[in-house]
C-alpha positions in Angstrom: 6.3 -18.8 59.7 7.3 -15.7 61.7 6.9 -12.1 60.5 8.6 -9.0 62.0 8.9 -5.5 60.7 7.4 -6.7 57.4 10.3 -9.2 56.7 9.4 -12.6 55.4 11.2 -15.2 57.6 11.7 -18.9 56.7 13.6 -21.8 58.2 17.2 -22.2 56.8 16.5 -25.9 55.9 13.8 -24.9 53.4 15.0 -25.4 49.8 13.5 -24.4 46.4 14.2 -22.3 43.3 15.1 -19.2 45.2 18.4 -17.7 46.4 19.0 -17.3 50.1 20.3 -14.0 51.4 22.4 -15.1 54.3 21.7 -12.2 56.5 21.3 -13.2 60.2 18.9 -11.1 62.2 20.8 -10.1 65.3 20.3 -7.9 68.3 20.9 -4.6 66.5 18.0 -3.2 64.6 16.0 -6.4 64.6 15.5 -9.0 67.4 16.5 -12.6 67.0 13.9 -15.3 66.8 14.7 -19.0 67.4 12.8 -22.0 66.1 12.1 -25.2 68.1 15.5 -26.6 67.0 17.4 -23.5 68.2 18.3 -22.4 64.6 18.4 -18.7 63.8 15.8 -17.5 61.3 17.1 -15.8 58.1 15.7 -13.3 55.7 15.0 -14.6 52.2 15.4 -12.8 48.9 12.7 -13.7 46.4 14.9 -13.0 43.4 15.0 -15.9 40.9 18.1 -18.0 41.0 19.3 -19.9 37.9 21.3 -22.1 40.2 18.3 -23.0 42.2 16.4 -23.7 39.0 19.1 -25.9 37.6 19.0 -27.9 40.8 15.3 -28.3 40.5 15.6 -29.2 36.8 18.3 -31.8 37.7 16.1 -33.5 40.2 13.2 -33.7 37.7 15.3 -34.3 34.5 14.0 -37.8 34.0 10.4 -36.7 34.4 11.0 -33.7 32.1 12.5 -35.7 29.3 9.4 -38.1 29.3 7.4 -35.2 27.8 9.1 -36.1 24.4 7.2 -39.4 24.3 4.3 -37.7 22.6 3.6 -35.2 19.8 3.0 -31.7 21.3 -0.7 -30.7 21.2 -0.3 -27.0 21.7 2.1 -24.1 21.5 2.8 -24.1 25.2 4.0 -27.7 25.2 6.1 -27.0 22.1 7.9 -24.1 23.8 8.5 -26.2 27.0 10.1 -28.9 24.8 12.3 -26.4 23.0 13.5 -24.9 26.3 14.4 -28.3 27.6 16.3 -29.1 24.5 18.2 -25.8 24.6 19.4 -26.5 28.2 20.1 -30.2 27.8 23.5 -31.8 28.2 24.7 -34.3 25.5 23.6 -37.4 27.5 20.2 -35.8 28.0 20.0 -35.1 24.3 20.7 -38.8 23.6 17.6 -39.7 25.7 15.5 -37.0 24.0 16.5 -38.2 20.5 15.7 -41.8 21.4 12.1 -40.6 22.3 11.8 -38.5 19.2 13.3 -40.8 16.5 10.2 -43.1 16.0 8.0 -40.0 15.3 10.6 -37.7 13.7 9.1 -37.6 10.2 5.6 -36.8 11.6 7.1 -34.3 14.1 8.8 -32.3 11.3 5.5 -31.9 9.5 3.6 -30.9 12.6 2.4 -27.4 13.2 4.1 -27.3 16.6 6.5 -30.2 16.3 8.6 -28.6 13.4 9.8 -25.9 15.8 11.0 -28.6 18.3 12.9 -30.3 15.4 14.5 -27.0 14.4 15.7 -26.3 17.9 17.0 -29.9 18.2 19.0 -29.7 14.9 20.7 -26.5 16.1 21.7 -28.1 19.4 22.7 -31.7 18.4 26.1 -33.0 17.3 27.2 -34.5 14.0 26.7 -38.0 15.3 23.2 -37.0 16.5 22.4 -35.7 13.0 23.5 -38.9 11.4 21.1 -40.8 13.7 18.3 -38.5 12.8 19.0 -38.8 9.0 19.0 -42.5 9.2 15.6 -42.3 10.8 14.5 -40.0 7.9 15.5 -42.3 5.1 12.6 -42.6 2.7 10.9 -39.5 4.1 13.1 -36.6 3.1 11.3 -35.9 -0.2 7.8 -36.0 1.3 8.9 -33.8 4.2 10.4 -31.3 1.7 7.0 -31.0 0.0 5.2 -30.2 3.3 4.7 -26.5 4.1 6.1 -27.0 7.7 8.5 -29.8 7.0 10.4 -27.8 4.4 11.5 -25.4 7.1 12.6 -28.2 9.4 14.6 -30.1 6.7 16.3 -26.8 5.5 17.5 -26.3 9.1 18.9 -29.8 9.2 20.6 -29.3 5.9 22.1 -26.0 7.0 23.9 -27.8 9.8 25.4 -30.4 7.5 29.2 -30.8 7.5 29.9 -34.5 7.0 30.3 -36.5 3.8 28.0 -39.2 5.2 25.3 -36.6 5.5 25.7 -35.5 1.9 25.4 -39.1 0.8 22.1 -39.5 2.5 20.6 -36.5 0.8 22.1 -37.5 -2.5 20.3 -40.9 -2.3 17.1 -39.4 -1.1 16.6 -36.8 -3.9 18.0 -38.9 -6.8 15.7 -38.7 -9.8 13.5 -36.1 -8.1 15.5 -32.9 -8.4 13.6 -31.4 -11.4 10.1 -31.9 -10.0 11.2 -30.7 -6.5 12.7 -27.6 -8.0 9.3 -26.5 -9.3 7.4 -27.0 -6.0 6.6 -24.1 -3.8 8.1 -25.9 -0.7 10.6 -28.5 -2.1 12.3 -25.9 -4.3 13.8 -24.2 -1.2 15.2 -27.6 -0.1 17.0 -28.0 -3.4 18.3 -24.4 -3.2 19.5 -25.0 0.4 21.4 -28.2 -0.8 23.0 -26.2 -3.6 24.5 -23.6 -1.2 25.5 -26.1 1.5 26.9 -29.3 0.0 30.5 -29.5 -1.2 29.8 -31.6 -4.3 26.8 -30.3 -6.2 27.1 -32.6 -9.1 24.3 -34.9 -8.0 22.0 -31.9 -8.4 23.4 -30.2 -11.5 23.5 -33.5 -13.5 19.8 -33.8 -13.2 19.2 -30.1 -14.1 21.1 -30.4 -17.3 18.8 -30.9 -20.3 16.0 -29.3 -18.3 17.4 -25.8 -18.0 14.8 -24.2 -20.3 12.0 -26.0 -18.5 13.2 -24.8 -15.1 14.3 -21.3 -16.2 10.7 -20.5 -17.3 9.2 -21.7 -14.0 8.7 -19.2 -11.2 10.5 -21.4 -8.6 12.7 -23.4 -11.0 14.5 -20.3 -12.1 15.8 -19.8 -8.6 17.4 -23.2 -8.7 18.9 -22.5 -12.2 20.4 -19.2 -11.0 22.3 -21.0 -8.3 23.7 -23.4 -10.9 24.9 -20.7 -13.4 28.5 -21.2 -12.5 28.4 -24.7 -14.1 29.8 -24.3 -17.6 27.3 -26.7 -19.2 24.3 -25.1 -17.6 25.6 -21.6 -18.6 25.9 -22.8 -22.2 22.4 -24.2 -22.1 21.1 -20.8 -20.8 22.9 -18.8 -23.4 21.9 -21.3 -26.2 18.2 -20.3 -25.4 18.9 -16.6 -25.1 16.2 -15.3 -27.4 13.5 -17.3 -25.7 14.6 -16.8 -22.1 15.4 -13.0 -22.5 11.7 -12.3 -23.3 10.3 -14.5 -20.6 9.1 -13.0 -17.2 11.3 -15.5 -15.3 13.8 -16.7 -17.8 15.3 -13.2 -18.2 16.7 -13.5 -14.7 18.6 -16.7 -15.6 20.2 -14.9 -18.5 21.1 -11.9 -16.4 22.7 -14.1 -13.7 24.7 -16.1 -16.4 26.1 -12.9 -17.9 26.9 -11.4 -14.5 28.9 -14.5 -13.4 30.7 -15.3 -16.7 31.1 -11.7 -18.1 33.6 -11.7 -20.9 33.6 -15.5 -21.2 29.9 -15.3 -22.1 30.3 -12.4 -24.5 30.8 -14.3 -27.8 28.1 -16.9 -27.2 25.5 -14.3 -26.0 26.1 -11.8 -28.9 26.0 -14.6 -31.4 22.5 -15.4 -30.2 21.1 -11.9 -30.4 23.0 -10.5 -33.4 20.7 -8.8 -35.8 17.9 -8.5 -33.2 19.4 -6.0 -30.8 16.9 -3.2 -31.4 13.9 -5.5 -31.0 15.3 -6.8 -27.7 15.9 -3.3 -26.5 12.2 -2.5 -27.0 10.7 -5.5 -25.2 9.9 -5.2 -21.5 11.9 -8.2 -20.1 14.7 -8.5 -22.7 15.5 -4.8 -22.3 16.5 -5.6 -18.7 18.9 -8.3 -20.0 20.3 -5.8 -22.6 21.0 -3.3 -19.8 22.9 -6.0 -17.9 24.8 -7.0 -21.0 25.8 -3.4 -21.8 27.9 -3.3 -18.7 30.3 -5.9 -20.2 32.8 -4.2 -22.5 32.9 -6.7 -25.4 29.1 -7.1 -25.5 28.6 -3.4 -25.2 30.8 -2.5 -28.2 29.0 -5.0 -30.4 25.5 -3.9 -29.5 26.2 -0.2 -29.8 27.8 -0.6 -33.2 24.9 -2.6 -34.5 22.4 0.0 -33.2 24.2 2.9 -34.8 24.9 1.1 -38.1 21.3 0.0 -38.5 19.9 3.5 -37.6 17.9 2.2 -34.7 18.7 4.9 -32.2 15.7 7.2 -32.9 13.4 4.1 -32.6 14.8 3.4 -29.2 14.4 7.0 -28.1 10.6 6.8 -28.8 10.3 3.8 -26.4 10.4 3.9 -22.6 12.3 0.6 -22.5 14.6 1.7 -25.3 15.4 4.9 -23.6 16.4 3.1 -20.4 18.8 0.9 -22.5 20.3 4.1 -24.0 20.7 5.6 -20.6 22.6 2.6 -19.3 24.7 2.7 -22.5 25.5 6.3 -22.0 26.6 5.6 -18.4 29.0 2.7 -19.2 30.3 3.2 -22.8 33.8 4.6 -23.6 34.4 8.1 -24.7 34.7 7.2 -28.4 31.4 5.5 -28.4 29.8 8.3 -26.4 30.8 10.8 -29.1 29.3 8.6 -31.9 26.1 8.2 -30.0 25.8 11.9 -29.1 26.0 12.8 -32.8 22.9 10.7 -33.4 20.9 11.2 -30.2 21.0 15.0 -29.9 19.6 15.8 -33.3 17.0 13.1 -33.0 15.6 14.4 -29.7 15.2 17.9 -31.2 12.7 16.5 -33.7 10.7 14.5 -31.2 8.1 15.5 -28.6 7.2 13.4 -25.6 6.8 15.0 -22.2 7.1 11.7 -20.4 10.4 10.7 -22.1 11.9 14.2 -22.3 13.6 14.0 -18.8 15.2 10.6 -19.9 16.5 12.1 -23.1 18.0 15.0 -21.2 19.7 12.6 -18.8 21.1 10.5 -21.8 22.5 13.6 -23.5 24.1 14.8 -20.2 25.8 11.4 -19.6 27.0 11.3 -23.2 28.5 14.8 -22.9 30.8 13.9 -20.0 
């Protein structure tokens, strides 16, 4: 090594992951130094070169891929594996997958390995995914129940675009959809399948006859909501309207069904609640459903006419939940119905005293007066 004027000099034959600044030191500002072979020295830039690094990676590619023979024992190894996968060419991915396949179920459940799998799934081709799925046969359900495996399998499902892939999942979850839908981890796998597959019948056929059971479950209701556009499931939901409306989770299933089917759900929904509208407006959870239903014209007219004809408006005004229902009614109902309600609401509020509800009453009257 030669140093002059604080410049780092190195022989031109030296190679490594650095870029060479081909600036020859001549007779101008700096003198020229010659090595024993008569080659001019050159100044080197220490800036990192991706080209130099890729050459280095290429020379050690076989050695690097061998790291995939074992399960990563720490976060650092996991990150290295992810980086190698991200930079790998298709033929290199083939080698990586060959190393990983025997341990892929264990790797997907591993604290560090699941991240490697997620990176792999986003970089591999459809044919690679089929190979992986074939190696996962018999393990998909158990992986779905695992707190780490669920994330890995969801990422694999998200990349699905072949009929053959759907068939594998269909065979794997057959007969297990209802139980999986209620599990804290597996439920998300079922939900991912519902929004990804082209033919959801293999899931919805198992959910039928279990709608009430799932709709009253904290996680099951999320699955039911994603199936509400199925006519039979919608009918089962509306057929249990009175029970589900008053349930902490079930009320969301009813709201979703009404929002999706709108006027088509009007007759069946009102038939289920007819004669009980005022009671449902006063209950915490069902009042939310009533507010949603009041946004649908045919349902709104039927509910408002029942409330007025049965003289239940003052009772609703004395309740916090009932007042919220009336506020929504005042916002959405037609001019004719507004006039009918105003005639009842305004005199009733003059005879009542409740500081907490008074701002709500004022808002209701204002909306009805438009």
